[in-house]
C-alpha positions, 0 to 999 in steps of 0.5 A: 500500500502507498503511504500518503501520496507517495509509494512506501519504500534448500531448493527442491528442484532437480535437473534434466536426465541425460537423453530426456525427451521433454520438460516433464521428464525432469525428476523431482527428487532432491539430492540427499546430500543437499538435505543434510548440508543444505548444499550439494557438493560443488561440481567442477563447473561451480568450482571454476565459477568460484575460482574466477569470481574476480575475473570476467566469464570466459569467452566460451560462455559468450560464444555459446550464448551467441550460438543460442541467439543465432539458432533461435532467430527463426523460432517463436517459443522455447518449446519450439527451440527445445523440439528443434534441438532434440538431435543437436550436438555441439558441432552442428550448433556451432557450424554457423560461427566463424572458424576461430570461434568454433575452434576455441569452443572445440578446444574447450570441449576437449578440456572439459570432458569431465563435465560435458554431460548434463545428466548429472543431477548433482551438477544441475541441482548445484547450479540451481542452488548457486543461482537462487541462493541469496546467502551463498557466495556471489559468482559476480562479487566485484568491486566497482564504483562510479557512474562512468564505469557502470554506464555501459549496461544502461547504454546497451539496455542490459541488466545491471552488474551483479544481478540475477540476470547476469549470474543466469547468463554466466551459468546458462552459457556454460552448458555445451548444447542448446538443448541443455540450455533450454532445459535449464531455462525451464528449470529456472522458470519453475523455480521462479514459480516456487519462489512466488508461491512461497512469497520468497523474493528473487535473489540479486533483484531489488525487493521493492523498486519500480521497473528500471526502464534502462535495463533489459525487459527480463530484469524489469519483469523480475523486478515486478515479481519482487515488487508484487511480493513486497506489496502483498506483504504490506497489504497483509500487514495493513489488513491486520492492523486495521482489524486490530483497530476495529477490535479495540474500538469495538470494546468502547461502545460509546466513543463519547466516553473515550479518553486518551488514556483508555485507548491505544494511540493506534485508534484515532477518532475525529469529531464532527461538527455535531460533536460526535466522535467517528473512528478514523480508518486507514489513517497514516499520519497527520498531514503537515499541521493542516486542519479540516475546514468544516470541523477543525480536526487535523487532516490525516494522510491516508494509506492509499492503493499503489499504482501499476507496475509497468514494464517497457512492453506494457508502457508501449501497449498503454500508449497504443491503447490511448492512441486508439481510444483516448481512454483515461479510465484507470486514472479515474479509478486511482483518483476515486480510490484515493478519495475513498481512502481520504474520506475514511481517514478524515470523517467530516472532510469536504472536497476542498480538504482533499484537494489541499492534500492531494493537489496543493497547487489547486488551493490558494490561501486567502491573504489577510487583507482579503480575509478582513474584507470578506468578514466585514462583508459577511462573505461565505466561509470558503472564501474567507479560508481560501479558494480552489483553482479556476479549473477546480471551480469549473462546472462539471469538474471531474473531481467534484463528480467523483467526490460525490460518488465516493464512499468512506472506505480504507484502501485495504477494503477496496477492490485492488486497482492492480492485481499482483497475482494476475501480473506475476502469472502473466510474466511467468507464462510469458517467460515460459513461452519467450522467443529464444532469440529474445531471451538469449539476446538479453543474456548476451548483452547483460554478460557483455555489459557486466564484463566491461564494467569489471574490466574497466577498473584495472584496464583503464589504469594500464597506460599500455592497454587502456586505449585498446580497451576503450576502442573495444568499449566504444565499438560494443556501445555503438553496435548494441545500440542499433536494431541489427546488432546481432548481425555483428555478434561474431565481431562482438565475441572477438572484441570480448575475447580481446578484453579477456586476454588483456585482463587475464594475460596483459602480456598477451594483450601487449603482443596483440597490439604490437602485432597489429601495429607491425602488420598494418599498412601505414595508410590503415588504422593501427588498432585492430578495431578501428575498422569495426568502428568505421563500419559502425560509423558508415553503414549502421549510422547511415541506417540510423540517419535514414530511419530518423529522416523517415520518422521526421517526414512521417511526423510532418505528414501527420496533422497536429492534434492533442495527444491526450485529453486530460480530464484533470486539466493539469498535473496532480500529485497522483501522477507526479511519480515518473518512471526512470526515462530510458537513455536517449538514443536515435533507435528509441522512439519518442513516447507518444505521451508524457510519463505522467499520463502513463499511469492513467491508462494501465487497465488494459495491461495484459499482466494485470487489471 
């Protein structure tokens, strides 16, 4: 529940058997050693993860994710992806990569024969435990600070470093075939369902934050799940508190006899103009010393319902709905809900009291000279105390109409405006059937962004390697901000491999630079990635300019009209909290409507309402 006007701030899973034909073949028994120790014996892969906790993931992990991205482009769902990889093998899956990329993966296969089979239940259970164990050792526990160092993941729309999505990327990229990657993803979704059913938050994801629109969609959806868990807990606490107040108040049959010493501080009353005491329900705290105009009792800010949780795909749907219908029904629902909560917390209040709390700019206090004049002329009480704004005084104003229909009802007793159960079920169903390319692209850019954040610390301080590192970083940023970045995924793997070489073996990195300078003709760029950057500045940036020109032309052809009919005739505090804006990019379309309009029309969202 929102406080006042602002928002309040062991796995019994198992692994797919070798040769299993589908997700239903996955056994449901947990390893006995895990029951005794709480964690199964670490596998060779997990030991490798822990050993390299202060390094970036190996290039082979990134290349395996690249294979998955390319293989999943023509498939619509993960079920199709799993069916298409029934007879897959590492050699077949990697046939589309360049020779150098495939060679490194084949060498890795030979070095990792002991863990090449996915049928070891202990190994998969251990990976699930590692992924979802919030108290265990962080696979990506690294120290990095500074906005410049952490800007790349946001620039390329990846998950933040040290988060669940990055950890998932590192683990799932270690499997040797696409089929094993798909089966492990289904195990992850099953575990997410278990956590939701038990109201346990997803580790490495903020507990109660609005979706970060600068991050990938998968990370936003996991944020929504954790936020819904926090909201359910707050609603349960609020309901219990309200029931306790009602039980205690029922002991005192005659509220007129109530004294300060006979009732706890949680039971609050308001005195009406008639002198009758009425119980306040859902009151949170006194509001800035303001008193009700009719009764003189203190105004209390109520506990109100929280607004919708909108990920970037739902925001786009909402904008399209408004464009088609001009609907603002959800905004009215939120306003009506706040009015009912305010009435329950402030018996004897009038609409002017509500406006003073909910939209202070729409209320002006009378200055002393006007007050003296009004008193001498026998003016009405409202004019002596202050006055509403012009828009609030217009005939047929929506606020007055809603106030007349609203009833005193605390937020916890109202019908929910946002259905957490429906929202999370929609997300989990979406993740089950997610397009393979959409999933693996997000995992690919997330591990890419995190690795560059880690590498930037030591490499930026190395005078011999820093220039090459920043060339690599600039290329990654420029490439991943285009809509067709997957066409250059093999080049991205090459860039990643160079950064890994510089980080793990600086001497080899210097050799690469020296060899590049010795074998490059005088008229050619000296560094190996200059050509890649030139390619971005050529074809891809020409594509962006062409797209921008076409967008400008289409905008000129459209007739000018009001984008959104606002019944409130101005911005109220109801919609003052805006989601974070994405990083500006020529690839990102300008929103059809301002951020404060988004919250008014969320009733069409496919996850909730």
